[in-house]
Residue frames as a rotation matrix with the C-alpha (Angstrom) as fourth column:
MET 1
0.579 0.815 0.000 0.00
0.815 -0.579 0.000 0.00
0.000 0.000 -1.000 0.00
GLY 2
-0.428 -0.894 -0.130 2.43
0.897 -0.438 0.065 2.72
-0.115 -0.089 0.989 1.16
ASN 3
0.048 0.363 -0.930 2.17
0.371 -0.871 -0.321 6.46
-0.927 -0.330 -0.177 0.72
GLU 4
-0.831 -0.405 0.381 2.70
0.472 -0.152 0.869 6.64
-0.294 0.902 0.317 -3.04
GLY 5
-0.509 0.618 0.599 0.48
0.495 -0.359 0.791 9.36
0.704 0.699 -0.123 -4.53
LYS 6
0.478 0.696 -0.535 -0.64
0.839 -0.182 0.513 10.62
0.260 -0.694 -0.671 -1.11
LYS 7
0.282 -0.332 0.900 -0.11
-0.187 -0.939 -0.288 14.09
0.941 -0.087 -0.327 0.29
VAL 8
0.408 -0.240 -0.881 2.10
0.836 0.487 0.254 13.92
0.368 -0.840 0.399 3.38
LYS 9
0.728 -0.319 0.607 3.66
-0.454 -0.887 0.079 16.24
0.513 -0.333 -0.791 5.93
ALA 10
0.613 -0.604 -0.510 7.12
0.710 0.704 0.019 15.49
0.347 -0.374 0.860 7.28
HIS 11
0.863 -0.504 0.038 9.68
-0.452 -0.735 0.506 17.14
-0.227 -0.454 -0.862 9.51
TYR 12
0.755 -0.655 0.035 13.32
0.598 0.665 -0.447 16.66
0.270 0.358 0.894 8.62
ILE 13
0.601 -0.740 -0.303 16.90
-0.387 -0.601 0.699 17.66
-0.699 -0.302 -0.648 9.34
GLY 14
0.944 -0.307 0.121 19.32
0.250 0.427 -0.869 17.48
0.215 0.851 0.480 6.41
THR 15
0.574 -0.817 -0.053 23.07
-0.396 -0.334 0.855 17.13
-0.717 -0.470 -0.515 6.91
LEU 16
0.484 -0.571 -0.663 26.15
-0.715 0.179 -0.675 16.51
0.504 0.801 -0.322 4.82
ASP 17
0.598 -0.294 -0.746 28.46
0.322 0.940 -0.111 13.57
0.734 -0.174 0.657 5.56
ASP 18
-0.516 -0.856 0.031 30.69
0.349 -0.243 -0.905 15.86
0.782 -0.456 0.424 7.66
GLY 19
-0.371 0.470 -0.801 27.72
0.924 0.099 -0.369 16.66
-0.094 -0.877 -0.471 9.92
THR 20
-0.972 0.009 -0.237 27.09
-0.027 -0.997 0.074 20.17
-0.235 0.078 0.969 8.53
GLN 21
-0.154 0.983 0.104 23.36
0.661 0.181 -0.729 20.92
-0.735 -0.044 -0.677 8.63
PHE 22
-0.960 -0.187 0.210 22.12
0.279 -0.563 0.778 22.42
-0.027 0.805 0.592 5.36
ASP 23
-0.472 0.859 0.200 18.36
-0.473 -0.438 0.764 22.50
0.744 0.266 0.613 6.03
SER 24
-0.914 0.275 -0.297 15.73
0.404 0.588 -0.700 21.77
-0.018 -0.760 -0.649 8.65
SER 25
-0.205 0.923 0.326 11.95
0.327 -0.249 0.911 22.05
0.922 0.294 -0.251 8.64
TYR 26
0.228 0.251 -0.941 12.14
0.966 0.062 0.251 22.45
0.122 -0.966 -0.229 12.42
SER 27
-0.704 -0.571 -0.421 13.90
0.620 -0.784 0.028 25.80
-0.347 -0.241 0.906 12.04
ARG 28
-0.846 0.481 0.229 10.84
-0.173 -0.655 0.736 27.04
0.504 0.583 0.637 10.12
ASN 29
-0.752 0.564 0.341 8.43
-0.293 0.177 -0.940 25.44
-0.590 -0.807 0.032 12.63
GLU 30
0.313 0.843 -0.438 6.61
-0.823 0.009 -0.568 23.97
-0.475 0.538 0.696 9.64
PRO 31
-0.120 -0.336 0.934 6.75
0.172 0.920 0.353 20.42
-0.978 0.204 -0.053 8.27
ILE 32
-0.785 -0.163 -0.598 7.21
-0.546 -0.275 0.792 20.13
-0.293 0.948 0.127 4.53
GLU 33
0.149 0.896 0.419 4.08
-0.183 0.442 -0.878 19.10
-0.972 0.054 0.230 2.62
PHE 34
-0.503 -0.332 -0.798 4.30
-0.839 -0.033 0.543 17.19
-0.207 0.943 -0.262 -0.67
THR 35
0.719 0.694 -0.027 2.76
-0.661 0.673 -0.332 14.39
-0.213 0.256 0.943 -2.71
VAL 36
-0.023 -0.756 0.654 4.86
-0.348 0.620 0.704 11.23
-0.937 -0.212 -0.277 -2.54
GLY 37
-0.242 -0.211 0.947 6.13
0.638 0.701 0.319 10.16
-0.731 0.681 -0.035 -5.95
ALA 38
0.766 0.626 0.145 5.03
0.535 -0.495 -0.685 13.34
-0.357 0.602 -0.714 -7.73
GLY 39
0.151 -0.810 0.567 8.58
0.878 -0.154 -0.453 14.57
0.454 0.566 0.688 -8.32
MET 40
0.812 0.215 0.542 8.28
-0.007 -0.926 0.378 17.36
0.583 -0.311 -0.751 -5.78
MET 41
0.728 -0.575 0.374 11.16
-0.487 -0.049 0.872 16.01
-0.483 -0.817 -0.315 -3.68
ILE 42
-0.248 -0.857 -0.452 14.55
-0.966 0.252 0.054 14.51
0.068 0.451 -0.890 -4.45
PRO 43
0.167 0.404 -0.900 14.15
-0.514 0.814 0.270 10.81
0.841 0.418 0.344 -5.34
GLY 44
-0.594 -0.488 -0.639 15.87
0.229 0.659 -0.716 9.43
0.771 -0.572 -0.280 -2.22
PHE 45
-0.900 0.349 0.261 13.66
-0.405 -0.451 -0.795 11.47
-0.160 -0.821 0.547 0.11
ASP 46
-0.027 0.927 -0.374 10.53
-0.972 0.063 0.227 10.36
0.234 0.370 0.899 -1.75
LYS 47
-0.036 -0.065 -0.997 11.63
-0.202 0.978 -0.057 6.72
0.979 0.199 -0.048 -1.52
ALA 48
-0.908 -0.377 -0.180 12.27
0.107 0.208 -0.972 7.00
0.404 -0.903 -0.148 2.23
VAL 49
-0.709 0.679 0.190 8.83
-0.620 -0.470 -0.628 8.47
-0.337 -0.563 0.754 2.98
ALA 50
-0.349 0.610 -0.711 6.94
-0.735 0.293 0.612 6.10
0.581 0.736 0.346 0.66
GLU 51
-0.037 0.308 -0.951 6.81
0.211 0.932 0.293 3.28
0.977 -0.189 -0.100 3.22
MET 52
-0.938 -0.343 0.056 6.83
0.036 -0.255 -0.966 5.24
0.346 -0.904 0.252 6.50
GLU 53
0.015 0.937 -0.349 3.98
0.845 0.175 0.505 5.32
0.535 -0.303 -0.789 9.00
VAL 54
0.412 0.221 0.884 2.72
-0.136 -0.944 0.299 8.43
0.901 -0.244 -0.359 10.81
GLY 55
0.896 -0.122 0.427 4.89
-0.441 -0.140 0.886 9.10
-0.049 -0.983 -0.179 13.86
GLN 56
0.724 -0.661 0.197 7.78
0.650 0.749 0.126 7.04
-0.231 0.037 0.972 12.53
THR 57
0.674 -0.639 -0.371 11.27
-0.628 -0.760 0.168 8.58
-0.389 0.120 -0.913 12.39
THR 58
0.775 -0.472 0.420 13.95
0.577 0.800 -0.164 7.24
-0.259 0.369 0.893 10.08
SER 59
0.269 -0.778 -0.568 17.50
-0.427 -0.625 0.653 8.19
-0.863 0.067 -0.500 9.18
VAL 60
0.811 0.025 0.585 18.53
0.471 0.565 -0.678 7.83
-0.347 0.825 0.446 5.55
HIS 61
-0.243 -0.891 -0.383 21.76
-0.035 -0.386 0.922 8.31
-0.969 0.237 0.062 3.62
ILE 62
0.797 0.565 0.212 21.02
0.237 0.031 -0.971 9.47
-0.556 0.824 -0.109 0.07
PRO 63
-0.236 -0.914 0.330 23.79
0.743 0.050 0.668 9.23
-0.627 0.402 0.667 -2.53
ALA 64
-0.602 -0.099 -0.792 24.24
-0.201 -0.941 0.271 12.26
-0.772 0.322 0.547 -4.79
ALA 65
-0.980 0.190 -0.064 22.65
-0.013 0.261 0.965 10.41
0.200 0.947 -0.253 -7.73
GLU 66
-0.260 0.935 -0.242 19.36
0.835 0.344 0.430 10.12
0.485 -0.090 -0.870 -5.77
ALA 67
-0.047 0.181 -0.982 19.62
0.696 -0.700 -0.163 13.66
-0.717 -0.691 -0.093 -4.38
TYR 68
0.577 0.240 -0.781 20.56
-0.221 -0.874 -0.432 16.63
-0.786 0.422 -0.451 -6.58
GLY 69
0.975 -0.176 0.136 22.62
0.200 0.419 -0.886 14.57
0.099 0.891 0.444 -9.02
GLU 70
0.155 -0.987 -0.043 26.29
0.909 0.126 0.396 14.61
-0.386 -0.100 0.917 -9.85
VAL 71
0.059 -0.239 -0.969 28.06
-0.117 -0.966 0.231 17.82
-0.991 0.100 -0.085 -10.81
ASP 72
0.602 0.219 0.768 27.46
0.716 0.278 -0.640 18.47
-0.354 0.935 0.011 -14.52
PRO 73
-0.415 -0.854 -0.314 30.44
0.572 -0.513 0.640 20.20
-0.707 0.086 0.702 -16.17
ASN 74
-0.561 0.274 0.781 28.08
0.729 -0.283 0.623 21.37
0.392 0.919 -0.042 -18.96
ALA 75
0.571 0.809 -0.139 26.22
0.760 -0.457 0.462 23.48
0.310 -0.369 -0.876 -16.37
VAL 76
0.154 -0.609 -0.778 29.27
0.498 -0.632 0.594 25.75
-0.853 -0.479 0.206 -16.02
GLN 77
0.498 0.123 0.859 29.29
0.853 -0.248 -0.459 28.60
0.157 0.961 -0.228 -18.53
THR 78
-0.329 -0.665 -0.670 31.67
0.605 -0.694 0.391 31.46
-0.725 -0.277 0.631 -19.19
ILE 79
0.508 0.521 0.686 30.43
0.854 -0.412 -0.320 34.61
0.116 0.748 -0.654 -20.91
PRO 80
-0.503 -0.653 0.566 31.87
0.568 -0.744 -0.352 38.05
0.651 0.145 0.745 -21.64
VAL 81
-0.569 0.244 -0.785 31.20
0.681 -0.396 -0.616 40.49
-0.461 -0.885 0.059 -18.78
ALA 82
-0.930 0.152 -0.334 30.03
-0.283 -0.877 0.388 43.00
-0.234 0.455 0.859 -21.40
GLN 83
-0.635 0.723 -0.273 27.00
0.042 0.385 0.922 40.77
0.771 0.574 -0.275 -22.15
LEU 84
0.184 0.681 -0.709 25.70
0.812 0.301 0.500 41.09
0.554 -0.667 -0.497 -18.60
PRO 85
-0.007 -0.177 0.984 25.46
-0.159 -0.971 -0.176 44.62
0.987 -0.158 -0.021 -17.25
GLY 86
0.553 0.161 0.817 26.55
-0.787 -0.221 0.576 44.74
0.273 -0.962 0.005 -13.60
ALA 87
0.888 -0.208 -0.409 28.51
0.219 0.975 -0.020 41.46
0.403 -0.072 0.912 -13.81
GLU 88
-0.028 -0.977 0.213 31.74
0.158 -0.215 -0.964 43.32
0.987 0.007 0.160 -13.02
ASN 89
-0.135 0.058 0.989 30.33
-0.846 -0.526 -0.085 43.95
0.516 -0.848 0.120 -9.52
CYS 90
0.849 0.450 -0.275 29.85
-0.288 0.832 0.474 40.24
0.443 -0.323 0.836 -8.76
THR 91
-0.034 -0.862 0.505 32.20
-0.997 0.062 0.038 38.33
-0.064 -0.503 -0.862 -6.45
VAL 92
-0.433 -0.207 -0.878 33.39
-0.391 0.920 -0.024 34.75
0.812 0.333 -0.479 -6.68
GLY 93
-0.914 0.156 -0.374 31.13
0.381 0.647 -0.660 32.50
0.139 -0.746 -0.651 -4.57
GLN 94
-0.707 0.687 -0.169 28.17
-0.526 -0.670 -0.524 34.89
-0.474 -0.281 0.834 -4.81
ARG 95
-0.543 0.654 0.526 24.78
0.719 0.686 -0.111 33.34
-0.434 0.318 -0.843 -5.55
VAL 96
-0.780 0.274 -0.563 22.84
-0.444 -0.876 0.189 35.19
-0.442 0.397 0.804 -8.23
MET 97
0.031 0.833 0.552 19.53
0.423 0.489 -0.763 34.80
-0.906 0.257 -0.337 -10.02
LEU 98
-0.859 -0.315 -0.404 19.73
-0.248 -0.434 0.866 35.11
-0.448 0.844 0.295 -13.79
SER 99
0.263 0.954 -0.147 16.97
-0.590 0.038 -0.806 35.02
-0.763 0.299 0.573 -16.39
GLY 100
-0.640 -0.435 0.634 16.97
0.145 0.742 0.655 32.08
-0.755 0.510 -0.412 -18.73
PRO 101
-0.933 0.319 0.163 14.96
0.168 -0.011 0.986 31.44
0.317 0.948 -0.043 -21.89
GLY 102
-0.074 0.993 0.087 11.50
0.458 -0.044 0.888 32.97
0.886 0.106 -0.451 -21.65
GLY 103
-0.010 0.015 1.000 12.49
-0.602 -0.798 0.006 34.87
0.798 -0.602 0.017 -18.50
MET 104
0.771 0.280 -0.572 12.66
0.183 0.764 0.619 31.69
0.610 -0.582 0.538 -16.40
PRO 105
0.630 -0.559 0.538 14.70
-0.775 -0.500 0.387 32.32
0.053 -0.661 -0.749 -13.21
MET 106
0.672 -0.514 -0.533 17.99
0.233 0.830 -0.506 30.42
0.703 0.216 0.678 -13.11
PRO 107
0.903 -0.392 0.177 19.99
-0.317 -0.329 0.890 30.36
-0.291 -0.859 -0.421 -9.86
ALA 108
0.627 -0.773 -0.093 23.75
0.343 0.381 -0.859 30.29
0.699 0.507 0.504 -10.32
MET 109
0.728 -0.532 -0.432 26.97
0.361 -0.238 0.902 30.74
-0.582 -0.813 0.018 -8.40
VAL 110
0.804 -0.555 -0.212 29.76
-0.556 -0.578 -0.597 32.98
0.209 0.598 -0.774 -9.63
ALA 111
0.877 -0.479 0.042 32.61
0.452 0.851 0.266 30.50
-0.163 -0.214 0.963 -10.11
ALA 112
-0.235 -0.972 -0.022 35.18
0.880 -0.222 0.421 32.90
-0.414 0.079 0.907 -11.58
LEU 113
0.923 0.367 -0.119 35.51
0.286 -0.858 -0.427 36.54
-0.259 0.360 -0.896 -12.57
GLU 114
-0.109 -0.985 0.135 38.46
0.809 -0.009 0.587 37.36
-0.577 0.174 0.798 -14.76
ASN 115
-0.849 -0.415 -0.327 39.40
0.234 -0.851 0.471 40.44
-0.473 0.323 0.819 -16.77
ASP 116
-0.663 0.598 -0.451 36.57
-0.745 -0.586 0.319 40.40
-0.074 0.547 0.834 -19.27
THR 117
-0.309 0.585 -0.750 34.75
-0.211 0.727 0.654 37.11
0.928 0.360 -0.101 -18.56
ILE 118
-0.319 0.302 0.898 32.52
-0.937 0.042 -0.347 35.75
-0.143 -0.953 0.269 -15.82
THR 119
-0.701 0.049 -0.712 31.90
-0.186 0.951 0.248 32.05
0.689 0.306 -0.657 -15.18
PHE 120
-0.076 0.783 0.618 28.60
-0.996 -0.092 -0.006 30.85
0.052 -0.616 0.786 -13.72
ASP 121
-0.975 -0.114 -0.189 27.96
-0.092 0.989 -0.117 27.43
0.201 -0.097 -0.975 -12.22
PHE 122
-0.250 0.968 0.031 24.30
-0.853 -0.235 0.467 26.46
0.459 0.090 0.884 -12.68
ASN 123
-0.435 0.065 -0.898 24.61
0.261 0.964 -0.057 23.17
0.862 -0.259 -0.436 -10.79
HIS 124
0.753 0.650 0.099 22.48
0.011 -0.163 0.987 22.94
0.657 -0.742 -0.130 -7.65
GLU 125
0.201 -0.723 0.661 24.60
-0.860 -0.453 -0.236 23.91
0.470 -0.521 -0.713 -4.64
LEU 126
0.191 -0.099 0.977 24.21
-0.724 0.658 0.208 20.35
-0.663 -0.747 0.054 -3.28
ALA 127
0.881 0.065 -0.469 25.01
-0.416 0.578 -0.702 18.60
0.225 0.814 0.536 -6.59
GLY 128
0.137 -0.869 -0.476 27.67
-0.246 0.436 -0.866 15.93
0.960 0.236 -0.154 -6.19
LYS 129
-0.656 -0.353 0.667 27.07
-0.696 -0.058 -0.716 15.61
0.292 -0.934 -0.208 -2.45
ASP 130
-0.443 0.499 -0.745 25.67
0.484 0.833 0.270 12.66
0.755 -0.241 -0.610 -0.53
LEU 131
-0.348 0.431 0.833 22.96
-0.647 -0.753 0.120 13.80
0.679 -0.497 0.541 1.89
ASN 132
-0.807 0.150 -0.571 21.68
0.483 0.726 -0.490 12.52
0.341 -0.671 -0.658 5.22
PHE 133
-0.331 0.772 0.542 18.17
-0.536 -0.627 0.565 13.10
0.776 -0.103 0.622 6.49
GLU 134
-0.927 0.338 -0.163 16.40
0.327 0.515 -0.793 12.38
-0.184 -0.788 -0.587 9.74
ILE 135
-0.669 0.742 0.041 12.74
-0.369 -0.380 0.848 12.30
0.645 0.552 0.528 8.69
THR 136
-0.831 0.552 0.064 9.63
0.174 0.369 -0.913 12.11
-0.528 -0.748 -0.403 10.87
LEU 137
-0.684 0.685 0.250 6.34
0.337 -0.008 0.942 11.48
0.647 0.728 -0.225 9.09
VAL 138
-0.957 0.289 0.039 3.86
-0.208 -0.583 -0.785 13.84
-0.204 -0.760 0.618 10.72
GLU 139
-0.055 0.998 0.022 0.67
-0.375 -0.001 -0.927 13.29
-0.926 -0.059 0.374 8.70
VAL 140
-0.949 -0.027 0.316 -0.76
0.275 0.423 0.863 11.41
-0.156 0.906 -0.393 5.73
VAL 141
-0.370 0.854 -0.366 -3.77
-0.683 -0.517 -0.516 12.98
-0.630 0.059 0.775 4.05
GLU 142
-0.534 0.193 0.823 -5.88
0.342 0.940 0.002 10.10
-0.773 0.283 -0.568 2.72
């Protein structure tokens, strides 16, 4: 039976392998709400919640491939600074929001800024990283 296709609410704490916490629903005092298997969550999180029961807490290790994927070298692009007004004011490591085709927002990190070029990394900030979650299923909406 499981929770596939059902709307659920879950609390979680997400950490990297070195113990660094990168996210927590507890810090927002609000469990995350999503439909299991609908592609709203990373695959490993979805899989973990699919067979949980309300009140159950589980700890899962999710490899990068089932989280935000591996780092894609094709998602790193270098363009002339002149093509992007204001780019000369960016700093390496800065997170920026650019407009993609049709005005779609595209988050990126400034990977390099050299004389007349700027390099953006469009990979998710957690791409290439294994993730750990402690998940508590709070509610299943039948």
